[in-house]
Each structure stands twice: as structure tokens, then as C-alpha cells.
C-alpha positions in Angstrom: -20.6 -6.2 -33.6 -22.4 -4.0 -31.0 -21.8 -6.8 -28.4 -18.1 -6.7 -28.9 -17.8 -3.0 -28.3 -17.8 -3.1 -24.5 -15.3 -6.1 -24.5 -12.9 -4.2 -26.8 -13.2 -1.1 -24.6 -12.4 -3.3 -21.6 -9.5 -4.9 -23.3 -8.1 -1.5 -24.4 -8.4 -0.2 -20.9 -6.7 -3.2 -19.5 -3.8 -2.8 -21.8 -3.6 0.9 -21.1 -3.4 0.3 -17.5 -0.8 -2.3 -18.0 1.6 -0.1 -19.9 0.7 3.2 -18.2 3.7 3.2 -15.6 6.2 2.8 -18.5 4.6 5.6 -20.6 4.6 7.9 -17.5 8.3 6.9 -16.8 9.3 7.7 -20.4 7.4 11.0 -20.6 7.5 12.5 -17.2 10.2 10.6 -15.2 10.4 8.1 -12.5 8.9 10.3 -9.8 5.6 10.5 -11.5 5.1 6.7 -11.4 5.4 7.1 -7.7 2.7 9.6 -7.8 0.6 7.2 -9.8 1.2 4.6 -6.9 -0.1 7.1 -4.4 -3.1 7.8 -6.7 -4.1 4.2 -6.5 -3.8 4.1 -2.7 -5.9 7.3 -2.5 -8.4 5.8 -4.9 -8.8 2.8 -2.5 -9.4 5.1 0.4 -11.9 7.2 -1.6 -13.9 4.0 -2.5 -14.0 3.1 1.1 -15.2 6.6 2.2 -17.8 6.4 -0.7 -19.4 3.5 1.0 -19.9 5.6 4.2 -20.6 9.0 2.6 -21.9 8.0 -0.9 -24.0 5.1 -0.3 -25.2 5.5 3.3 -25.0 9.2 3.6 -23.0 9.3 6.7 -20.7 12.3 6.8 -17.4 11.1 8.2 -14.5 13.5 8.7 -12.2 11.1 10.7 -11.8 8.5 7.9 -8.0 8.9 7.9 -8.0 7.2 11.4 -8.7 3.8 9.8 -5.8 4.4 7.3 -3.5 5.0 10.4 -4.7 1.9 12.1 -3.8 -0.3 9.1 -0.6 1.5 8.5 0.6 1.3 12.2 -0.5 -2.4 12.4 1.8 -3.2 9.5 4.7 -0.9 10.9 4.5 -2.5 14.4 4.4 -6.1 13.2 6.7 -5.7 10.1 9.7 -3.6 11.6 12.5 -3.7 14.1 10.2 -1.8 16.5 9.2 -5.0 18.3 11.5 -7.2 16.5 8.6 -8.8 14.6 8.7 -9.4 10.9 5.3 -11.0 10.1 4.5 -11.8 6.4 2.2 -9.7 4.4 -0.5 -12.3 4.2 -0.8 -12.2 8.0 -0.3 -8.4 8.6 -2.7 -7.1 6.0 -5.8 -9.0 7.0 -5.0 -8.2 10.6 -4.7 -4.6 9.9 -8.0 -4.7 8.0 -9.7 -6.5 10.8 -8.4 -4.0 13.4 -9.7 -1.2 11.1 -13.0 -2.8 10.9 -13.3 -3.1 14.7 -12.5 0.6 15.0 -15.1 1.3 12.4 -17.7 -0.4 14.4 -16.5 1.4 17.7 -16.9 4.7 15.8 -20.3 3.9 14.4 -21.8 2.5 17.6 -22.0 5.8 19.6 -23.1 7.8 16.5 -26.1 5.9 15.4 -28.5 8.7 16.6 -26.4 11.5 15.2 -26.8 13.1 11.7 -25.4 15.7 9.7 -23.1 18.3 11.4 -23.1 16.5 14.7 -22.0 13.2 13.1 -19.3 15.1 11.2 -18.0 16.7 14.5 -17.8 13.4 16.3 -16.0 11.6 13.5 -13.6 14.5 13.2 -12.9 14.1 16.9 -12.3 10.4 16.4 -9.9 11.0 13.7 -7.8 13.6 15.9 -7.9 11.2 18.8 -6.3 8.4 16.9 -3.6 10.8 15.6 -2.9 12.1 18.9 -2.9 8.7 20.5 -0.2 7.5 18.0 1.7 10.7 18.6 1.9 10.2 22.3 2.2 6.5 22.7 5.9 6.6 23.4 5.7 6.9 27.3 5.8 5.4 29.8 6.2 2.4 27.3 7.6 3.3 23.7 5.1 1.6 21.3 4.7 3.9 18.4 7.9 5.9 18.8 5.8 9.1 19.2 6.3 12.0 16.7 9.5 10.4 15.4 7.6 7.6 13.7 8.6 4.1 12.7 11.2 3.5 10.2 12.9 0.6 8.5 9.5 -1.0 7.9 9.8 -4.3 5.9 8.9 -3.8 2.2 6.0 -5.6 0.7 7.0 -9.2 0.1 5.2 -12.3 -1.2 7.4 -15.3 -0.4 10.8 -14.6 -1.7 9.6 -11.9 -4.1 10.1 -8.4 -2.7 8.3 -5.4 -4.3 11.0 -3.1 -3.0 13.7 -4.4 -5.4 14.2 -4.2 -9.1 13.4 -7.4 -11.0 13.8 -8.5 -14.6 10.6 -9.9 -16.0 10.0 -10.8 -19.7 13.2 -9.0 -20.7 12.1 -5.8 -18.9 13.4 -4.2 -15.7 10.6 -3.6 -13.3 11.7 -1.2 -10.5 10.0 -0.9 -7.1 7.6 1.9 -8.2 6.6 -0.2 -11.2 6.0 -3.3 -9.1 4.1 -1.4 -6.4 2.0 0.0 -9.2 0.8 -3.4 -10.3 0.3 -4.6 -6.8 -1.9 -1.4 -5.9 -3.8 -1.7 -9.2 -4.7 -5.4 -8.4 -6.0 -4.2 -4.9 -7.9 -1.3 -6.5 -9.6 -3.5 -9.0 -10.5 -5.8 -6.1 -12.0 -2.9 -4.1 -13.8 -1.7 -7.2 -15.3 -5.2 -7.8 -16.5 -5.5 -4.2 -17.9 -1.9 -4.2 -19.9 -2.8 -7.5 -21.2 -6.0 -5.9 -22.2 -4.1 -2.7 -23.9 -1.4 -4.8 -26.2 -3.7 -6.6 -27.0 -5.9 -3.5 -29.7 -5.8 -1.0 -27.4 -4.2 1.5 -26.3 -1.5 -1.0 -30.0 -0.7 -1.6 -30.6 -0.5 2.1 -27.7 2.0 2.5 -29.2 4.2 -0.2 -32.6 4.1 1.3 -31.0 5.2 4.7 -29.3 8.1 2.7 -32.5 9.2 1.1 -34.7 9.0 4.2 -33.8 7.0 7.3 -37.3 7.2 8.9 -38.9 5.9 5.8 -36.2 3.2 5.5 -36.9 2.1 9.2 -40.6 2.1 8.6 -40.0 -0.3 5.7 -38.4 -2.8 7.9 -34.7 -2.0 7.3 -32.5 -2.6 10.5 -30.8 0.8 10.2 -28.6 0.2 13.3 -27.0 -2.7 11.7 -26.9 -1.3 8.2 -25.1 1.8 9.4 -22.6 -0.3 11.5 -21.9 -2.3 8.4 -21.2 0.8 6.3 -18.7 2.0 8.8 -17.2 -1.5 9.1 -16.8 -2.0 5.3 -15.4 1.6 4.7 -13.0 1.2 7.5 -11.7 -2.2 6.2 -10.8 -0.7 2.9 -9.0 2.0 4.7 -7.1 -0.5 6.8 -5.9 -2.4 3.8 -4.7 0.8 2.0 -2.9 1.8 5.2 -0.9 -1.5 5.4 0.0 -1.1 1.7 1.1 2.5 2.3 3.3 1.5 5.3 5.1 -1.3 3.3 5.4 1.0 0.2 6.7 4.1 2.2 8.8 2.2 4.6 8.1 4.9 7.3 5.0 6.0 9.1 4.5 9.0 11.5 1.4 10.7 12.9 2.0 13.6 10.5 0.7 11.4 7.6 -2.7 11.1 9.1 -3.8 14.7 9.8 -7.2 16.2 9.4 -6.2 17.7 6.0 -5.8 14.1 4.6 -9.4 13.3 5.7 -10.7 16.5 4.0 -8.8 15.6 0.8 -10.3 12.0 0.7 -13.8 13.5 1.3 -13.1 16.0 -1.5 -12.2 13.1 -3.9 -15.7 11.5 -3.2 -17.6 14.9 -3.5 -15.6 16.2 -6.4 -15.8 13.0 -8.5 -19.5 12.2 -7.7 -20.9 10.6 -4.6 -22.2 7.2 -5.0 -20.7 6.7 -8.5 -17.5 4.5 -8.4 -16.3 5.9 -11.8 -16.6 9.4 -10.4 -14.8 8.6 -7.3 -11.9 7.0 -9.2 -11.8 10.2 -11.4 -11.8 12.5 -8.2 -9.0 10.4 -6.7 -6.8 10.7 -9.8 -7.5 14.5 -10.2 -6.8 15.4 -6.6 -3.5 13.5 -6.6 -2.3 14.5 -9.9 -3.3 18.2 -10.2 -1.8 19.3 -6.9 1.5 17.8 -7.9 1.3 19.4 -11.4 0.6 22.8 -9.7 3.6 22.1 -7.4 6.1 21.3 -10.3 4.7 23.9 -12.6 4.1 26.9 -10.4 7.8 27.9 -10.2 8.8 27.6 -13.8 5.7 29.3 -15.1 6.4 32.4 -12.8 10.0 32.4 -13.9 9.0 32.4 -17.5 6.3 35.3 -17.0 8.0 37.5 -14.4 11.6 36.4 -14.4 11.2 35.6 -10.7 9.1 33.7 -8.3 6.4 36.1 -7.0 4.3 33.7 -5.0 5.6 30.7 -3.1 4.8 27.7 -5.3 3.3 25.8 -2.2 1.0 28.7 -1.4 0.1 29.1 -5.1 -0.6 25.4 -5.4 -3.2 25.5 -2.4 -4.7 28.6 -3.9 -5.3 27.1 -7.3 -6.5 24.0 -5.8 -9.1 25.8 -3.6 -10.1 27.9 -6.6 -10.7 24.8 -8.7 -12.8 23.2 -6.1 -15.0 26.3 -5.7 -15.5 26.4 -9.5 -16.5 22.8 -9.8 -18.9 23.0 -6.9 -20.5 26.0 -8.5 -20.9 24.7 -11.9 -21.0 21.0 -11.2 -22.7 20.6 -7.8 -23.3 16.9 -8.2 -19.6 16.2 -9.1 -17.7 15.7 -12.3 -19.1 12.4 -12.8 -22.2 12.0 -10.7 -24.5 9.1 -10.5 -27.8 9.2 -12.4 -29.8 9.7 -9.2 -27.6 12.7 -7.9 -27.8 14.2 -11.3 -31.5 14.2 -11.3 -31.5 15.7 -7.8 -29.2 18.6 -8.3 -29.6 19.4 -12.0 -32.6 21.1 -13.8 -35.0 18.6 -15.4 -34.3 20.0 -18.9 -30.7 19.5 -18.5 -31.0 15.7 -17.3 -33.5 15.0 -20.1 -31.0 16.4 -22.6 -28.2 14.4 -21.3 -30.2 11.2 -21.2 -31.2 11.8 -24.8 -27.5 12.2 -25.7 -26.6 9.0 -23.9 -29.3 7.2 -25.7 -28.1 8.6 -29.0 -24.5 7.6 -28.3 -25.6 4.0 -27.4 -27.5 3.8 -30.6 -24.5 4.8 -32.6 
């Protein structure tokens, strides 16, 4: 009976994920299903950054650049910009490959950098990519500059378009529902790859570099290649999610790839729990859903309490968001769902022992 419990939990989780968009649609409205789609995209981005920051311990503040490379690759090859309309099975792998190449180009000059210096260099790389896309409209118009690229082809597999409503099994699946299932499939694939990497020899080498690079090098680990592999793998996930974003949104512009986006993705990893896949997923969900909840709820709550809007909802949203981050970092420095190793490093020994005893007791039940 005990052996069936994990299987039952996985089955219930799978069923919940399958019916989730319809539950959200019926309770909160169509727009919140679109927010769930973006949550899955950001989870993919956060899982990619988790390889660089959580596994290898390399602070990357320019991760959004790989997202931009994947998005613009899809936009340029799947829109009237160049008159090309390549299929998704060709554009997505190409965007992931280009992002991987850019990841290696970023990693190669930064192999000797650590900490704050690495963060500054990666931040500059992200800004260079954004400014490059913003100004690549003269003398030859390639990216259409700050106006962005519109009329991007929707995600399509053969004759099946994810941008239209389809009737399947007697149910109407709108575009946001179809994109949800597509993004869910890619997210599960990214989670599977991350799990396999985490428990592989490469994953253990990343964690050894994170803990002590000098000791890892003394033990025979090729730190140069392992670091480059971390940048390449993280960038590949970013390129895939960028291509999916372009096909889903139908429009890309440099404004979508600002420094604030990189900071948000980093917050997802740190807030959820660096190095723990479940924690990163939790952080991605919270940092997409909670700001939108603040955005929609700040105005009505002020109207109900004061009869008027005292503080601009957008400003109040960012204020509450920043306050929540401060409180979490004060009370849960390892993140909301940290890995066992991070929890041992940042929590008192008594607290860790108590939590381990509780987990053993729950498992015995």
C-alpha cells in the first residue's frame, strides 16, 4: 500500500495539471489562463538559470539575453520581416542552438571571474544584446528597431495551429488553453532534463565547483569545460522558451528583454530555493501570479477601504512585491523550498534536525 502512494500522488498531480486551465477559466476568467501560460514560460527560464546559478554557482544577471536570442530567431524566421515562414520544428532547435552558442561566447571570457565581477560582466552582456536588437534597423533594417517585429506566425505543428480554437473530445480548446498544454509539455521536458543532469556526473561536478572551485580543480574536474557547459545548457533552455514566447505573443520588441526581467528570473530561483527544482517551480509560479494579483486587487481594495485610489496600483504592486521579497529573505534565507544542502548551510542545526525528524515521521506515516 505504501508503494502505491507516490504513484497515486503523481496521478493526482497529472490530473490537476490537465484540468487546471478550465478551472482557472471558470473561476477567474480567460485572462488568468494566459497568465498561467506565461508562468510556464518563466518556469522554463528559471530552470535554465538554476543550472547556472543554483548548480554551478555562477551569478548571471544577463540571462534574459538568451531569451531574446530565441525570441528574435523565431520572429525573424517566422514572420513577414524577411518573408520567411519556417516551421516550428526548424526554428525552435535553431533558436536553442544560437542561444547555446551565445552562452558559450558569454562563458568563455568570464572563466576567471567570480562573484560581483561575474555579475557585472553578465549584466553588461544582457544590455548589449538588448541595445543591439534596439538599434539593428539601420543601415539595414533587420530587427525593426524599437518598433519590434509583429505578425509573427503562431505556433503550428503541421496543419494544427495553436493560435486557433479547436474542438477536441467535445470540448472547445481556445488558443490560451492549447498553449498551456504545449508549454506544460516543454516544462515537463525541461524538468526531466534538469533532474537527470542534477544526479549525473556533470551535475555533481557543477555542485563541486559551486562549493569550492579550487578543491574541484584539485580533484581533477575540468572547471573550464564544466563552466562552459553550464552556460550552454542554461542558455539552451532560455532559447527554447524565447521561441515559444515569440510564437505565443505574436510580437517581440527590445522592451521585453530589459534588466528587470533578468532580475525577476533570478528572484524566482533565489526565492524558491537555489538548486532545488521544486523550489524553482514554486518561485516561478509565485512571482508571476502574485504581482498580477496585486495589480488586479490593489485598486478595488483601496476603493473599498478609502472610497478612492490613494496609491497608484502599479506603484503599490511593486511596493508590496519588494516588501514580500525582503520578508522572505529575512525569515527564509535559503528560499521557500530549499534543497537539503542549502538548508543545512543557512539554518541552525537544531532547526534542520527538527525538520528532518518531521520528514522521517511523515514518511513513516
